[in-house]
MINU-899963 format. One line per 2 residues: their letters; for each residue y, z, x of C-alpha. Coordinates in nm, 2 decimals, padded with zeros to 4 digits. Example, Ala and Ser with C-alpha at 12.3 -4.5 7.8 and 13.67 -1.06 7.14 Angstrom:
as = -00.45:00.78:01.23 ~ -00.11:00.71:01.37
END
This chain:
xx = 06.72:03.50:09.81 ~ 06.66:03.35:10.16
xx = 06.96:03.11:10.12 ~ 07.19:03.42:10.03
xx = 07.07:03.59:10.35 ~ 07.14:03.28:10.55
xx = 07.49:03.25:10.40 ~ 07.58:03.60:10.52
xx = 07.41:03.54:10.85 ~ 07.61:03.22:10.90
xx = 07.93:03.40:10.82 ~ 07.85:03.70:11.04
xx = 07.76:03.47:11.34 ~ 08.07:03.26:11.30
xx = 08.31:03.56:11.27 ~ 08.14:03.72:11.57
xx = 08.19:03.39:11.77 ~ 08.55:03.38:11.66
xx = 08.62:03.74:11.76 ~ 08.46:03.68:12.09
xx = 08.67:03.37:12.16 ~ 08.99:03.54:12.04
xx = 08.88:03.85:12.24 ~ 08.95:04.09:11.96
xx = 08.75:04.35:11.76 ~ 08.63:04.26:11.42
xx = 08.90:04.50:11.29 ~ 09.16:04.31:11.47
xx = 09.01:03.98:11.35 ~ 09.04:04.05:10.98
xx = 09.42:04.03:10.96 ~ 09.42:03.72:11.19
xx = 09.20:03.56:10.93 ~ 09.42:03.67:10.64
xx = 09.15:03.91:10.52 ~ 09.13:04.29:10.47
xx = 08.90:04.48:10.70 ~ 08.70:04.59:10.40
xx = 08.66:04.23:10.28 ~ 08.55:04.11:10.62
xx = 08.29:04.38:10.67 ~ 08.18:04.33:10.30
xx = 08.13:03.95:10.36 ~ 07.95:04.01:10.69
xx = 07.72:04.27:10.54 ~ 07.64:04.08:10.22
xx = 07.79:04.36:10.00 ~ 08.06:04.11:09.88
xx = 07.98:03.75:09.79 ~ 08.16:03.51:10.01
xx = 08.41:03.32:09.81 ~ 08.53:02.96:09.89
xx = 08.87:03.10:09.98 ~ 08.70:03.33:10.25
xx = 08.51:03.03:10.39 ~ 08.84:02.83:10.41
xx = 09.01:03.13:10.59 ~ 08.73:03.14:10.84
xx = 08.75:02.77:10.90 ~ 09.12:02.78:10.94
xx = 09.09:03.07:11.20 ~ 08.83:02.88:11.39
xx = 09.06:02.57:11.41 ~ 09.35:02.79:11.52
xx = 09.13:02.93:11.79 ~ 09.03:02.58:11.91
xx = 08.67:02.60:11.77 ~ 08.57:02.24:11.66
xx = 08.37:02.18:11.35 ~ 08.11:02.45:11.31
xx = 07.75:02.35:11.32 ~ 07.66:02.58:11.04
xx = 07.87:02.48:10.74 ~ 07.93:02.71:10.44
xx = 07.70:02.66:10.14 ~ 07.78:02.38:09.92
xx = 08.12:02.44:09.76 ~ 08.01:02.27:09.43
xx = 07.75:02.54:09.38 ~ 08.03:02.79:09.30
xx = 08.12:02.58:08.99 ~ 07.77:02.50:08.87
xx = 07.67:02.61:08.52 ~ 07.40:02.83:08.68
xx = 07.67:03.03:08.87 ~ 07.90:03.03:08.57
xx = 07.62:03.18:08.36 ~ 07.56:03.44:08.61
xx = 07.92:03.53:08.61 ~ 07.90:03.55:08.23
xx = 07.61:03.78:08.25 ~ 07.79:03.99:08.52
xx = 08.09:04.03:08.28 ~ 07.86:04.12:07.99
xx = 07.69:04.38:08.21 ~ 08.02:04.53:08.32
xx = 08.15:04.54:07.97 ~ 07.84:04.72:07.86
xx = 07.88:04.97:08.15 ~ 08.24:05.03:08.05
xx = 08.12:05.09:07.68 ~ 07.86:05.35:07.82
xx = 08.12:05.52:08.04 ~ 08.37:05.54:07.75
xx = 08.11:05.71:07.53 ~ 08.02:05.95:07.81
xx = 08.39:06.04:07.86 ~ 08.43:06.09:07.48
xx = 08.12:06.32:07.47 ~ 08.24:06.52:07.77
xx = 08.58:06.56:07.62 ~ 08.43:06.68:07.30
xx = 08.20:06.93:07.48 ~ 08.50:07.06:07.67
xx = 08.70:07.11:07.36 ~ 08.41:07.29:07.19
xx = 08.36:07.51:07.50 ~ 08.74:07.60:07.51
xx = 08.74:07.67:07.13 ~ 08.44:07.90:07.17
xx = 08.60:08.09:07.46 ~ 08.92:08.12:07.26
xx = 08.73:08.26:06.96 ~ 08.54:08.50:07.17
xx = 08.84:08.65:07.33 ~ 09.04:08.68:07.00
xx = 08.78:08.78:06.75 ~ 08.65:09.15:06.75
xx = 08.33:09.03:06.57 ~ 08.24:08.84:06.89
xx = 08.28:09.14:07.11 ~ 08.63:09.05:07.21
xx = 08.94:09.27:07.16 ~ 09.26:09.19:07.02
xx = 09.58:09.31:07.18 ~ 09.86:09.42:06.94
xx = 10.17:09.23:06.99 ~ 10.43:09.42:07.17
xx = 10.80:09.41:07.09 ~ 11.01:09.27:07.37
xx = 11.20:09.55:07.55 ~ 11.57:09.51:07.60
xx = 11.69:09.63:07.93 ~ 11.95:09.90:07.92
xx = 12.28:09.81:08.06 ~ 12.40:10.00:08.35
x = 12.71:10.18:08.26
END
């Protein structure tokens, strides 16, 4: 867990330094790096895992700003392709698929409950045995022509 915190800390510090050197806000820095504002802030806060592509974009932006090789390097690139990470990605996919299944069942249940409620309301308003009244159908009136 400490390594993960260090990864985000490194990204945060390097992007802060880059923004300072470029004399721009972080919001202005994001498009200069080729990132969305949401992604940059997600990477910096730890809400979004920092991809290899994001590290490359940071490095390219640093080079463009004239910052030499950074002292804090991104975590080992090979780690992203290790079996342990691939397994966690598989676990994540399985977890998301299970969540989709639960949400689908919840939607089906809510749809059924809504249909039942609407049917009961309809029966209550059209059935005299349920306290509702029925209105006799009226014949359409034909307007008299002006003569």
